[in-house]
N, C-alpha and C positions, 0 to 999 in steps of 0.2 A: 672814209671808214667804204667798204664793199656794201651792195646791196645787200647780201647774206646777212652781215652784221643789223644792217639798219634794217632791217625787216624784224629782228631781235628788239632790238631797242622800241621798235614803233609797238611792238606785240606786250613787250613787259610795262610801258607806261600807261597805257588804259587800261589796263589790268589792275595795277597797284593803285591807280586812280578811281577807277570803279567799285571796287574791292572798300577802298579808305570811304567811298561817298556812302556806299551802304551802311558801313560802319557807323557812319558820323550820324545818318539821319536815323536808324536804329537808337541811336545813341542820345540823341536828342528827347526821341518820342519816349524813352524808357524814364530818362531824368524828368519827363513833365509829367508824370506821375504821381497822385497822392499818396496815403498812405491805405485809402479804400483801394486802390488801383484804377479810377476815372482820372483822365486825363483834366488838367487845371488850364483853362486858357481865361483870359480875361472880357473876352466878347464874342457872340455868335459868329460876328465876321472876322475874328483874327482865328477863328477856329475853323473853317471853312477857308479861308485863304492860305492856312500854313499847311494846312492836308493836302491840298491842292499841289502846291510847291513841293512838300513832300515825295507828294506820288509822281510828279514829272520827274524830280531830282532820282527818285528810283530807277523809273524806266530810262533815263538818261546813263544811269549807273550800268545798269542791265547790257544797256547796247554798248557801254565802251567795255564791258567785259566779255561780252561776245566777239567784239571786234579786236582785242588783244588774245584771245584765243587763235582766231583766225589767221592774225599776225605770226603768231607762234608757230602754228603748225604749215602756217607757207614758208616760214624759216625752216623747219624742219625736213620741209618738201626739197627746198632748193640746196641746204646742206648734203641731203641724199644726192641730188642730182652732181652737185659740184664734185662729190668724193667719186663717183661713178665717170665721172669723164677724165679726172686726175689717175683712176685707176687704168680706164684706155689709154692713156698717155704715155703710162709706165710700162704697159705691155707693150704698145708700139715702138716703143725705144728701146726695148729690150729684143726685139725682134730683129733691130736694127743692127 
């Protein structure tokens, strides 16, 4: 696998993982709510701990999404540069 393709793979994986993590955390939060709309926890400590972990998980997910977008942007730039180089080679060969 060349570097251009690896940039695409390194972009897609964290992007999908980040989006999946945000979805999973929001889904857990949704199903924790009761009929009144309040979140149900077994104790105060579990409430604080779970909310803290979910907040950290969302920050990690957002970081993964940003990293994925940057890798995909890098892939597009590398692909453009590679195509320009191939066009230059074709022009040079046609001149000779």
